[in-house]
FITOR-202454 format. One record per residue (C-alpha): x, y, z; residue number from 1. Coordinates in nm, 2 decimals, decimal comma. Layout:
residues N
X:X&Y:Y&Z:Z&nr:NUM
...
This chain:
residues 487
X:12,42&Y:10,16&Z:8,04&nr:1
X:12,02&Y:10,23&Z:8,02&nr:2
X:11,93&Y:10,24&Z:7,65&nr:3
X:11,59&Y:10,37&Z:7,46&nr:4
X:11,43&Y:10,10&Z:7,28&nr:5
X:11,15&Y:10,05&Z:7,04&nr:6
X:10,97&Y:9,79&Z:7,22&nr:7
X:10,60&Y:9,84&Z:7,27&nr:8
X:10,51&Y:9,96&Z:7,61&nr:9
X:10,33&Y:10,28&Z:7,61&nr:10
X:10,47&Y:10,46&Z:7,93&nr:11
X:10,35&Y:10,84&Z:7,96&nr:12
X:10,55&Y:11,06&Z:8,20&nr:13
X:10,26&Y:11,27&Z:8,35&nr:14
X:10,39&Y:11,31&Z:8,70&nr:15
X:10,72&Y:11,42&Z:8,57&nr:16
X:10,57&Y:11,67&Z:8,33&nr:17
X:10,30&Y:11,80&Z:8,61&nr:18
X:10,49&Y:11,76&Z:8,90&nr:19
X:10,86&Y:11,86&Z:8,81&nr:20
X:10,98&Y:11,97&Z:9,17&nr:21
X:10,88&Y:11,64&Z:9,27&nr:22
X:11,08&Y:11,45&Z:9,02&nr:23
X:11,45&Y:11,39&Z:8,96&nr:24
X:11,50&Y:11,23&Z:8,63&nr:25
X:11,73&Y:10,92&Z:8,71&nr:26
X:11,84&Y:10,58&Z:8,55&nr:27
X:11,82&Y:10,24&Z:8,70&nr:28
X:12,17&Y:10,07&Z:8,81&nr:29
X:12,28&Y:9,83&Z:8,55&nr:30
X:12,19&Y:9,50&Z:8,64&nr:31
X:12,50&Y:9,26&Z:8,51&nr:32
X:12,32&Y:8,94&Z:8,45&nr:33
X:11,93&Y:8,96&Z:8,50&nr:34
X:11,71&Y:8,65&Z:8,46&nr:35
X:11,34&Y:8,63&Z:8,56&nr:36
X:11,21&Y:8,46&Z:8,90&nr:37
X:10,88&Y:8,52&Z:8,88&nr:38
X:10,65&Y:8,73&Z:8,66&nr:39
X:10,25&Y:8,78&Z:8,70&nr:40
X:10,08&Y:8,65&Z:8,33&nr:41
X:9,73&Y:8,80&Z:8,43&nr:42
X:9,85&Y:9,14&Z:8,58&nr:43
X:10,03&Y:9,15&Z:8,25&nr:44
X:9,76&Y:9,09&Z:8,03&nr:45
X:9,53&Y:9,32&Z:8,26&nr:46
X:9,76&Y:9,56&Z:8,16&nr:47
X:9,79&Y:9,53&Z:7,81&nr:48
X:10,15&Y:9,40&Z:7,84&nr:49
X:10,26&Y:9,05&Z:7,62&nr:50
X:10,38&Y:8,84&Z:7,92&nr:51
X:10,57&Y:8,68&Z:7,62&nr:52
X:10,75&Y:8,97&Z:7,55&nr:53
X:10,85&Y:9,04&Z:7,89&nr:54
X:11,01&Y:8,68&Z:7,94&nr:55
X:11,28&Y:8,79&Z:7,64&nr:56
X:11,60&Y:8,97&Z:7,74&nr:57
X:11,48&Y:9,28&Z:7,60&nr:58
X:11,18&Y:9,26&Z:7,85&nr:59
X:11,36&Y:9,16&Z:8,13&nr:60
X:11,58&Y:9,43&Z:8,11&nr:61
X:11,29&Y:9,65&Z:8,08&nr:62
X:11,18&Y:9,53&Z:8,42&nr:63
X:11,47&Y:9,63&Z:8,57&nr:64
X:11,48&Y:9,94&Z:8,41&nr:65
X:11,79&Y:9,89&Z:8,21&nr:66
X:11,55&Y:9,93&Z:7,89&nr:67
X:11,32&Y:10,27&Z:7,88&nr:68
X:11,08&Y:10,27&Z:7,63&nr:69
X:11,06&Y:10,56&Z:7,37&nr:70
X:10,89&Y:10,86&Z:7,54&nr:71
X:10,91&Y:10,73&Z:7,92&nr:72
X:11,10&Y:10,96&Z:8,17&nr:73
X:11,20&Y:10,75&Z:8,48&nr:74
X:11,22&Y:10,95&Z:8,80&nr:75
X:11,29&Y:10,92&Z:9,15&nr:76
X:10,99&Y:11,07&Z:9,34&nr:77
X:11,05&Y:11,33&Z:9,63&nr:78
X:10,86&Y:11,28&Z:9,97&nr:79
X:10,85&Y:11,38&Z:10,34&nr:80
X:10,78&Y:11,19&Z:10,60&nr:81
X:10,73&Y:11,09&Z:10,99&nr:82
X:10,92&Y:10,73&Z:11,03&nr:83
X:10,82&Y:10,60&Z:11,38&nr:84
X:10,68&Y:10,98&Z:11,47&nr:85
X:10,99&Y:11,13&Z:11,40&nr:86
X:10,99&Y:11,37&Z:11,10&nr:87
X:11,27&Y:11,33&Z:10,79&nr:88
X:11,19&Y:11,65&Z:10,54&nr:89
X:11,39&Y:11,50&Z:10,25&nr:90
X:11,31&Y:11,12&Z:10,23&nr:91
X:11,21&Y:11,00&Z:9,86&nr:92
X:11,28&Y:10,73&Z:9,63&nr:93
X:11,62&Y:10,60&Z:9,80&nr:94
X:11,62&Y:10,28&Z:9,58&nr:95
X:11,35&Y:10,30&Z:9,38&nr:96
X:11,20&Y:10,44&Z:9,04&nr:97
X:10,89&Y:10,56&Z:8,89&nr:98
X:10,92&Y:10,44&Z:8,50&nr:99
X:10,64&Y:10,62&Z:8,40&nr:100
X:10,25&Y:10,54&Z:8,39&nr:101
X:10,06&Y:10,34&Z:8,16&nr:102
X:9,70&Y:10,29&Z:8,06&nr:103
X:9,54&Y:9,95&Z:8,13&nr:104
X:9,28&Y:9,74&Z:7,94&nr:105
X:9,00&Y:9,92&Z:8,14&nr:106
X:9,12&Y:10,28&Z:8,08&nr:107
X:9,28&Y:10,32&Z:8,45&nr:108
X:9,60&Y:10,51&Z:8,44&nr:109
X:9,85&Y:10,28&Z:8,66&nr:110
X:10,22&Y:10,35&Z:8,77&nr:111
X:10,49&Y:10,10&Z:8,69&nr:112
X:10,75&Y:10,15&Z:8,96&nr:113
X:11,08&Y:9,96&Z:9,04&nr:114
X:11,22&Y:9,87&Z:9,40&nr:115
X:11,56&Y:9,82&Z:9,43&nr:116
X:11,70&Y:9,98&Z:9,09&nr:117
X:11,98&Y:10,08&Z:9,24&nr:118
X:12,09&Y:10,42&Z:9,45&nr:119
X:11,94&Y:10,78&Z:9,37&nr:120
X:11,98&Y:11,10&Z:9,52&nr:121
X:11,75&Y:11,02&Z:9,79&nr:122
X:11,95&Y:10,72&Z:9,87&nr:123
X:12,07&Y:10,87&Z:10,20&nr:124
X:12,44&Y:10,65&Z:10,24&nr:125
X:12,24&Y:10,33&Z:10,14&nr:126
X:12,33&Y:10,11&Z:9,83&nr:127
X:11,97&Y:10,14&Z:9,65&nr:128
X:11,95&Y:9,77&Z:9,62&nr:129
X:11,73&Y:9,49&Z:9,69&nr:130
X:11,78&Y:9,11&Z:9,74&nr:131
X:11,55&Y:8,80&Z:9,66&nr:132
X:11,39&Y:8,73&Z:9,94&nr:133
X:11,23&Y:9,06&Z:10,06&nr:134
X:11,11&Y:9,12&Z:9,67&nr:135
X:10,98&Y:8,81&Z:9,67&nr:136
X:10,79&Y:8,84&Z:9,99&nr:137
X:10,61&Y:9,18&Z:9,87&nr:138
X:10,52&Y:8,97&Z:9,54&nr:139
X:10,35&Y:8,68&Z:9,77&nr:140
X:10,21&Y:8,92&Z:10,02&nr:141
X:10,04&Y:9,18&Z:9,77&nr:142
X:9,91&Y:8,95&Z:9,51&nr:143
X:9,78&Y:8,77&Z:9,86&nr:144
X:9,60&Y:9,08&Z:9,97&nr:145
X:9,49&Y:9,16&Z:9,58&nr:146
X:9,30&Y:8,81&Z:9,61&nr:147
X:9,12&Y:8,92&Z:9,94&nr:148
X:9,00&Y:9,20&Z:9,80&nr:149
X:9,18&Y:9,46&Z:9,99&nr:150
X:9,31&Y:9,77&Z:9,78&nr:151
X:9,68&Y:9,71&Z:9,72&nr:152
X:9,97&Y:9,78&Z:9,48&nr:153
X:10,07&Y:9,51&Z:9,27&nr:154
X:10,35&Y:9,29&Z:9,20&nr:155
X:10,42&Y:9,26&Z:8,80&nr:156
X:10,75&Y:9,05&Z:8,85&nr:157
X:11,10&Y:9,03&Z:9,06&nr:158
X:11,40&Y:9,02&Z:8,85&nr:159
X:11,71&Y:8,85&Z:9,00&nr:160
X:12,00&Y:9,11&Z:8,91&nr:161
X:12,31&Y:8,89&Z:8,91&nr:162
X:12,45&Y:9,09&Z:9,15&nr:163
X:12,56&Y:9,00&Z:9,51&nr:164
X:12,45&Y:9,24&Z:9,79&nr:165
X:12,58&Y:9,26&Z:10,13&nr:166
X:12,33&Y:9,27&Z:10,41&nr:167
X:12,37&Y:9,06&Z:10,75&nr:168
X:12,54&Y:8,82&Z:10,50&nr:169
X:12,59&Y:8,82&Z:10,11&nr:170
X:12,25&Y:8,75&Z:9,92&nr:171
X:12,15&Y:8,78&Z:9,53&nr:172
X:12,01&Y:9,10&Z:9,45&nr:173
X:11,67&Y:9,15&Z:9,30&nr:174
X:11,45&Y:9,41&Z:9,12&nr:175
X:11,06&Y:9,41&Z:9,20&nr:176
X:10,82&Y:9,60&Z:8,93&nr:177
X:10,54&Y:9,69&Z:9,06&nr:178
X:10,22&Y:9,86&Z:8,98&nr:179
X:9,97&Y:10,11&Z:9,14&nr:180
X:9,72&Y:10,35&Z:9,11&nr:181
X:10,01&Y:10,61&Z:9,20&nr:182
X:10,28&Y:10,66&Z:9,41&nr:183
X:10,13&Y:10,98&Z:9,56&nr:184
X:10,18&Y:10,93&Z:9,97&nr:185
X:10,07&Y:11,20&Z:10,26&nr:186
X:10,50&Y:11,23&Z:10,24&nr:187
X:10,42&Y:11,38&Z:9,89&nr:188
X:10,21&Y:11,63&Z:10,04&nr:189
X:10,43&Y:11,68&Z:10,32&nr:190
X:10,74&Y:11,79&Z:10,14&nr:191
X:10,51&Y:12,04&Z:9,88&nr:192
X:10,41&Y:12,22&Z:10,20&nr:193
X:10,77&Y:12,24&Z:10,35&nr:194
X:10,86&Y:12,37&Z:10,06&nr:195
X:10,69&Y:12,70&Z:10,11&nr:196
X:10,53&Y:12,67&Z:9,73&nr:197
X:10,19&Y:12,69&Z:9,73&nr:198
X:10,15&Y:12,67&Z:9,37&nr:199
X:10,30&Y:12,33&Z:9,38&nr:200
X:10,11&Y:12,22&Z:9,69&nr:201
X:9,77&Y:12,32&Z:9,49&nr:202
X:9,89&Y:12,13&Z:9,16&nr:203
X:9,98&Y:11,81&Z:9,39&nr:204
X:9,65&Y:11,86&Z:9,48&nr:205
X:9,49&Y:11,88&Z:9,13&nr:206
X:9,67&Y:11,60&Z:9,00&nr:207
X:9,56&Y:11,35&Z:9,29&nr:208
X:9,20&Y:11,49&Z:9,27&nr:209
X:9,23&Y:11,41&Z:8,88&nr:210
X:9,39&Y:11,11&Z:8,94&nr:211
X:9,20&Y:10,95&Z:9,24&nr:212
X:8,90&Y:11,14&Z:9,34&nr:213
X:8,78&Y:11,32&Z:9,07&nr:214
X:8,42&Y:11,35&Z:9,20&nr:215
X:8,61&Y:11,59&Z:9,42&nr:216
X:8,68&Y:11,87&Z:9,16&nr:217
X:8,28&Y:11,94&Z:9,15&nr:218
X:8,26&Y:11,97&Z:9,50&nr:219
X:8,20&Y:12,34&Z:9,67&nr:220
X:8,56&Y:12,30&Z:9,82&nr:221
X:8,72&Y:12,05&Z:9,61&nr:222
X:9,05&Y:12,04&Z:9,83&nr:223
X:8,85&Y:11,95&Z:10,13&nr:224
X:8,65&Y:11,71&Z:9,95&nr:225
X:8,97&Y:11,56&Z:9,83&nr:226
X:9,06&Y:11,52&Z:10,22&nr:227
X:8,75&Y:11,36&Z:10,31&nr:228
X:8,81&Y:11,11&Z:10,02&nr:229
X:9,14&Y:11,00&Z:10,14&nr:230
X:9,01&Y:10,97&Z:10,49&nr:231
X:8,72&Y:10,76&Z:10,37&nr:232
X:8,94&Y:10,56&Z:10,17&nr:233
X:9,22&Y:10,48&Z:10,44&nr:234
X:8,96&Y:10,42&Z:10,70&nr:235
X:8,83&Y:10,15&Z:10,48&nr:236
X:9,15&Y:9,97&Z:10,40&nr:237
X:9,29&Y:9,95&Z:10,73&nr:238
X:8,93&Y:9,84&Z:10,85&nr:239
X:9,02&Y:9,54&Z:10,57&nr:240
X:9,35&Y:9,47&Z:10,71&nr:241
X:9,22&Y:9,43&Z:11,07&nr:242
X:8,96&Y:9,18&Z:10,97&nr:243
X:9,18&Y:8,96&Z:10,80&nr:244
X:9,49&Y:9,02&Z:11,06&nr:245
X:9,75&Y:9,18&Z:10,85&nr:246
X:10,01&Y:9,37&Z:11,00&nr:247
X:10,15&Y:9,64&Z:10,80&nr:248
X:10,45&Y:9,72&Z:11,01&nr:249
X:10,57&Y:10,00&Z:10,88&nr:250
X:10,30&Y:10,30&Z:10,90&nr:251
X:10,52&Y:10,60&Z:10,83&nr:252
X:10,36&Y:10,87&Z:10,65&nr:253
X:10,54&Y:10,81&Z:10,33&nr:254
X:10,37&Y:10,44&Z:10,33&nr:255
X:10,01&Y:10,59&Z:10,30&nr:256
X:9,89&Y:10,65&Z:9,95&nr:257
X:9,62&Y:10,88&Z:9,90&nr:258
X:9,45&Y:10,64&Z:9,66&nr:259
X:9,36&Y:10,41&Z:9,95&nr:260
X:9,58&Y:10,14&Z:9,82&nr:261
X:9,81&Y:9,94&Z:10,05&nr:262
X:10,20&Y:10,00&Z:9,97&nr:263
X:10,56&Y:9,89&Z:10,07&nr:264
X:10,51&Y:9,54&Z:10,23&nr:265
X:10,83&Y:9,54&Z:10,40&nr:266
X:10,81&Y:9,42&Z:10,74&nr:267
X:10,48&Y:9,29&Z:10,72&nr:268
X:10,31&Y:8,99&Z:10,77&nr:269
X:9,95&Y:8,80&Z:10,92&nr:270
X:9,84&Y:8,75&Z:11,25&nr:271
X:9,87&Y:8,35&Z:11,38&nr:272
X:9,76&Y:8,39&Z:11,70&nr:273
X:9,49&Y:8,63&Z:11,73&nr:274
X:9,66&Y:8,95&Z:12,00&nr:275
X:9,66&Y:9,31&Z:11,94&nr:276
X:9,98&Y:9,38&Z:12,07&nr:277
X:10,15&Y:9,18&Z:11,80&nr:278
X:10,46&Y:9,33&Z:11,66&nr:279
X:10,66&Y:9,17&Z:11,39&nr:280
X:10,91&Y:9,46&Z:11,25&nr:281
X:11,27&Y:9,41&Z:11,38&nr:282
X:11,26&Y:9,81&Z:11,36&nr:283
X:10,94&Y:9,86&Z:11,55&nr:284
X:11,07&Y:9,87&Z:11,92&nr:285
X:10,77&Y:10,06&Z:12,05&nr:286
X:10,50&Y:9,86&Z:11,91&nr:287
X:10,39&Y:10,20&Z:11,72&nr:288
X:10,22&Y:10,00&Z:11,44&nr:289
X:10,12&Y:9,69&Z:11,64&nr:290
X:9,83&Y:9,52&Z:11,50&nr:291
X:9,60&Y:9,69&Z:11,74&nr:292
X:9,75&Y:10,01&Z:11,68&nr:293
X:9,71&Y:10,03&Z:11,32&nr:294
X:9,36&Y:10,26&Z:11,32&nr:295
X:9,54&Y:10,48&Z:11,60&nr:296
X:9,85&Y:10,50&Z:11,34&nr:297
X:9,66&Y:10,56&Z:11,01&nr:298
X:9,43&Y:10,81&Z:11,21&nr:299
X:9,76&Y:11,02&Z:11,33&nr:300
X:9,89&Y:11,01&Z:10,98&nr:301
X:9,57&Y:11,15&Z:10,84&nr:302
X:9,61&Y:11,45&Z:11,06&nr:303
X:9,96&Y:11,53&Z:10,94&nr:304
X:9,79&Y:11,55&Z:10,58&nr:305
X:9,55&Y:11,77&Z:10,70&nr:306
X:9,86&Y:12,01&Z:10,82&nr:307
X:9,99&Y:11,99&Z:10,46&nr:308
X:9,68&Y:12,11&Z:10,32&nr:309
X:9,58&Y:12,36&Z:10,55&nr:310
X:9,69&Y:12,63&Z:10,33&nr:311
X:9,43&Y:12,46&Z:10,05&nr:312
X:9,16&Y:12,44&Z:10,27&nr:313
X:9,08&Y:12,80&Z:10,38&nr:314
X:9,28&Y:13,15&Z:10,39&nr:315
X:9,18&Y:13,20&Z:10,75&nr:316
X:9,41&Y:12,95&Z:10,92&nr:317
X:9,19&Y:12,91&Z:11,23&nr:318
X:8,91&Y:12,83&Z:11,00&nr:319
X:9,12&Y:12,56&Z:10,79&nr:320
X:9,20&Y:12,40&Z:11,09&nr:321
X:8,83&Y:12,35&Z:11,22&nr:322
X:8,77&Y:12,19&Z:10,89&nr:323
X:9,03&Y:11,96&Z:10,91&nr:324
X:8,95&Y:11,86&Z:11,26&nr:325
X:8,59&Y:11,79&Z:11,14&nr:326
X:8,68&Y:11,61&Z:10,80&nr:327
X:8,90&Y:11,40&Z:11,02&nr:328
X:8,64&Y:11,32&Z:11,27&nr:329
X:8,46&Y:11,10&Z:10,98&nr:330
X:8,79&Y:10,86&Z:11,01&nr:331
X:8,65&Y:10,70&Z:11,32&nr:332
X:8,26&Y:10,67&Z:11,22&nr:333
X:8,41&Y:10,53&Z:10,85&nr:334
X:8,66&Y:10,29&Z:11,03&nr:335
X:8,38&Y:10,16&Z:11,28&nr:336
X:8,12&Y:10,13&Z:11,02&nr:337
X:8,34&Y:9,92&Z:10,78&nr:338
X:8,51&Y:9,71&Z:11,10&nr:339
X:8,14&Y:9,62&Z:11,23&nr:340
X:8,00&Y:9,52&Z:10,89&nr:341
X:8,27&Y:9,33&Z:10,82&nr:342
X:8,28&Y:9,14&Z:11,18&nr:343
X:7,91&Y:9,04&Z:11,10&nr:344
X:8,02&Y:8,92&Z:10,78&nr:345
X:8,31&Y:8,71&Z:10,89&nr:346
X:8,02&Y:8,58&Z:11,17&nr:347
X:7,77&Y:8,51&Z:10,95&nr:348
X:7,52&Y:8,74&Z:11,17&nr:349
X:7,19&Y:8,76&Z:10,97&nr:350
X:7,08&Y:9,09&Z:10,86&nr:351
X:6,89&Y:9,32&Z:11,09&nr:352
X:7,03&Y:9,13&Z:11,38&nr:353
X:7,02&Y:9,43&Z:11,69&nr:354
X:7,35&Y:9,56&Z:11,77&nr:355
X:7,24&Y:9,47&Z:12,12&nr:356
X:7,28&Y:9,11&Z:12,01&nr:357
X:7,58&Y:9,15&Z:11,75&nr:358
X:7,81&Y:9,37&Z:11,96&nr:359
X:7,86&Y:9,14&Z:12,23&nr:360
X:7,90&Y:8,84&Z:12,04&nr:361
X:8,23&Y:9,03&Z:11,86&nr:362
X:8,35&Y:9,17&Z:12,13&nr:363
X:8,34&Y:8,81&Z:12,35&nr:364
X:8,44&Y:8,61&Z:12,07&nr:365
X:8,77&Y:8,86&Z:12,03&nr:366
X:8,84&Y:8,82&Z:12,40&nr:367
X:8,81&Y:8,43&Z:12,38&nr:368
X:9,04&Y:8,44&Z:12,07&nr:369
X:9,30&Y:8,66&Z:12,25&nr:370
X:9,30&Y:8,51&Z:12,59&nr:371
X:9,28&Y:8,13&Z:12,45&nr:372
X:9,59&Y:8,23&Z:12,17&nr:373
X:9,36&Y:8,09&Z:11,88&nr:374
X:9,49&Y:8,13&Z:11,55&nr:375
X:9,31&Y:8,38&Z:11,37&nr:376
X:9,26&Y:8,27&Z:11,01&nr:377
X:9,15&Y:7,89&Z:11,11&nr:378
X:8,88&Y:8,01&Z:11,38&nr:379
X:8,71&Y:8,22&Z:11,13&nr:380
X:8,71&Y:7,96&Z:10,86&nr:381
X:8,59&Y:7,69&Z:11,11&nr:382
X:8,31&Y:7,85&Z:11,20&nr:383
X:8,13&Y:7,81&Z:10,88&nr:384
X:8,17&Y:7,41&Z:10,96&nr:385
X:8,05&Y:7,50&Z:11,31&nr:386
X:7,74&Y:7,68&Z:11,16&nr:387
X:7,66&Y:7,39&Z:10,97&nr:388
X:7,66&Y:7,15&Z:11,25&nr:389
X:8,05&Y:7,00&Z:11,28&nr:390
X:8,14&Y:7,18&Z:11,59&nr:391
X:8,48&Y:7,01&Z:11,67&nr:392
X:8,72&Y:7,22&Z:11,44&nr:393
X:8,67&Y:7,54&Z:11,66&nr:394
X:8,61&Y:7,38&Z:11,98&nr:395
X:8,94&Y:7,23&Z:11,93&nr:396
X:9,15&Y:7,55&Z:11,93&nr:397
X:8,99&Y:7,67&Z:12,28&nr:398
X:9,17&Y:7,56&Z:12,63&nr:399
X:8,86&Y:7,73&Z:12,81&nr:400
X:8,60&Y:7,54&Z:12,66&nr:401
X:8,29&Y:7,60&Z:12,88&nr:402
X:8,35&Y:7,99&Z:12,77&nr:403
X:8,33&Y:7,93&Z:12,42&nr:404
X:8,09&Y:7,66&Z:12,40&nr:405
X:7,81&Y:7,93&Z:12,59&nr:406
X:7,93&Y:8,19&Z:12,29&nr:407
X:7,88&Y:7,93&Z:12,06&nr:408
X:7,56&Y:7,82&Z:12,16&nr:409
X:7,43&Y:8,22&Z:12,16&nr:410
X:7,59&Y:8,28&Z:11,81&nr:411
X:7,43&Y:7,95&Z:11,68&nr:412
X:7,10&Y:8,09&Z:11,80&nr:413
X:7,14&Y:8,37&Z:11,52&nr:414
X:7,11&Y:8,14&Z:11,23&nr:415
X:7,47&Y:8,21&Z:11,11&nr:416
X:7,48&Y:8,21&Z:10,68&nr:417
X:7,78&Y:7,94&Z:10,65&nr:418
X:7,78&Y:8,01&Z:10,27&nr:419
X:7,83&Y:8,38&Z:10,31&nr:420
X:8,10&Y:8,31&Z:10,59&nr:421
X:8,28&Y:8,12&Z:10,35&nr:422
X:8,32&Y:8,41&Z:10,09&nr:423
X:8,48&Y:8,62&Z:10,35&nr:424
X:8,67&Y:8,42&Z:10,54&nr:425
X:8,98&Y:8,25&Z:10,39&nr:426
X:9,09&Y:7,94&Z:10,37&nr:427
X:9,45&Y:8,05&Z:10,27&nr:428
X:9,66&Y:8,36&Z:10,36&nr:429
X:10,03&Y:8,37&Z:10,33&nr:430
X:10,12&Y:8,22&Z:10,66&nr:431
X:10,48&Y:8,30&Z:10,80&nr:432
X:10,61&Y:7,98&Z:10,83&nr:433
X:10,52&Y:7,91&Z:10,45&nr:434
X:10,66&Y:8,25&Z:10,33&nr:435
X:10,99&Y:8,20&Z:10,52&nr:436
X:11,00&Y:7,85&Z:10,38&nr:437
X:10,93&Y:7,95&Z:10,01&nr:438
X:11,19&Y:8,26&Z:10,01&nr:439
X:11,48&Y:8,10&Z:10,17&nr:440
X:11,41&Y:7,80&Z:9,89&nr:441
X:11,40&Y:8,11&Z:9,66&nr:442
X:11,70&Y:8,28&Z:9,75&nr:443
X:11,84&Y:7,94&Z:9,70&nr:444
X:11,74&Y:7,89&Z:9,34&nr:445
X:11,44&Y:7,65&Z:9,46&nr:446
X:11,12&Y:7,81&Z:9,27&nr:447
X:10,87&Y:7,53&Z:9,38&nr:448
X:10,76&Y:7,63&Z:9,71&nr:449
X:10,68&Y:7,97&Z:9,62&nr:450
X:10,48&Y:7,82&Z:9,33&nr:451
X:10,30&Y:7,61&Z:9,55&nr:452
X:10,27&Y:7,92&Z:9,80&nr:453
X:10,13&Y:8,15&Z:9,53&nr:454
X:9,88&Y:7,88&Z:9,40&nr:455
X:9,69&Y:7,90&Z:9,74&nr:456
X:9,71&Y:8,25&Z:9,83&nr:457
X:9,58&Y:8,37&Z:9,52&nr:458
X:9,25&Y:8,19&Z:9,55&nr:459
X:9,20&Y:8,22&Z:9,94&nr:460
X:8,87&Y:8,12&Z:9,94&nr:461
X:8,84&Y:7,80&Z:9,77&nr:462
X:8,95&Y:7,48&Z:9,96&nr:463
X:9,15&Y:7,24&Z:9,75&nr:464
X:9,25&Y:6,91&Z:9,79&nr:465
X:9,67&Y:6,90&Z:9,81&nr:466
X:9,69&Y:7,22&Z:9,99&nr:467
X:9,61&Y:7,16&Z:10,34&nr:468
X:9,91&Y:7,25&Z:10,49&nr:469
X:9,87&Y:7,60&Z:10,32&nr:470
X:9,55&Y:7,61&Z:10,59&nr:471
X:9,73&Y:7,46&Z:10,91&nr:472
X:9,86&Y:7,68&Z:11,20&nr:473
X:10,23&Y:7,73&Z:11,25&nr:474
X:10,40&Y:7,48&Z:11,43&nr:475
X:10,44&Y:7,52&Z:11,78&nr:476
X:10,82&Y:7,52&Z:11,73&nr:477
X:10,81&Y:7,81&Z:11,48&nr:478
X:10,84&Y:8,02&Z:11,79&nr:479
X:10,86&Y:8,45&Z:11,80&nr:480
X:10,84&Y:8,55&Z:11,45&nr:481
X:11,03&Y:8,88&Z:11,32&nr:482
X:11,04&Y:9,07&Z:10,96&nr:483
X:11,29&Y:9,28&Z:10,82&nr:484
X:11,28&Y:9,57&Z:10,59&nr:485
X:11,53&Y:9,48&Z:10,34&nr:486
X:11,74&Y:9,75&Z:10,35&nr:487
């Protein structure tokens, strides 16, 4: 049974108080024998938490929701969502709980949230549980994304529950404790709109403005300004995904945050060879969320947010639609600007280089990467060496050498900045074969490969001796790769 404890963790219940229609008070399932698999000490410090206390039996029980700090109100959040284009009016946290909000050392409000903590009223027939592998995947990939400078939820800990969970086979259960600016989603607004309660929709929008986009409160049309801000945040976010080759895999509207943070690392992965049609998710049979489709999917999701917000944008529906359409048009402009600036940085192109020169360099090299099946991360990192005179590392990646050499000479003629390139092109990303190796070992009780992988990806731009294999492309026998959501 979950108990209240004097454990010194100040968790508020603002979401539960301000939006009770979207919050079902609930308790985590009892973990029979919880033990810590990995704890994010730097994040604990950032949050003002004592990592040593979190390692105690009482602290570990907090991290699975079986100890509830005084004043906290754990809730399962309600939201709707379009899943692969199909609308589900009642999704919600089927295997997750918002423990509450805390204020970190810099004064920011952050959610502390559990994943895999047991069935809730939104479980829809599922067992509400999670297993070690997928929870460690989220830990590794979310922390790698943070180190890359990409807005993301963070992982505080993964705790093995001591419970066996039935999936394709019987696997050890686990709970992920994660941290976010909030867990407000496009689906939260869809749920509020579907309820027909305009007051709820307005209170949700006010809550989102207060937590994430406070400048909108002073705008002539605060709710339109909120939508503008979310459009801009998501356009910037997806551009950053594309620049590092991240494939989210399940970009449903319930997996798009109002804050602009990446959330829900289920069937996610980083590209090996560059191909816009790459799909890693086992459930994305039609390629709706393929790598190259992610900007389109994001804009589609934002259109659904606009539909939910229409009553707040203007009392006249036609006028509200016109305002939303005009605002949504900003997605393409913001995304394109962020993508173009990011590609210029990855290529080290000098500031002020005309678009007439820069754009063909970008377009042609991407076409070469695709046609030659080139590893994305290795290529861009290798360009830094090429700009210093060592051409062979990148030349060795191409079959069509005449075409690449012609491009290379035109690129070198621009005078690329190698040092600037090294600041944006990572040496290390969570390569799929290494992630699978680490998760398989951890599932069997060996945490050493996980530790080495984390050592590499949390400092992705600094090349270090002894970590060479973490910078190498997947071996040829790795074959096609498929990820699973873990439910």
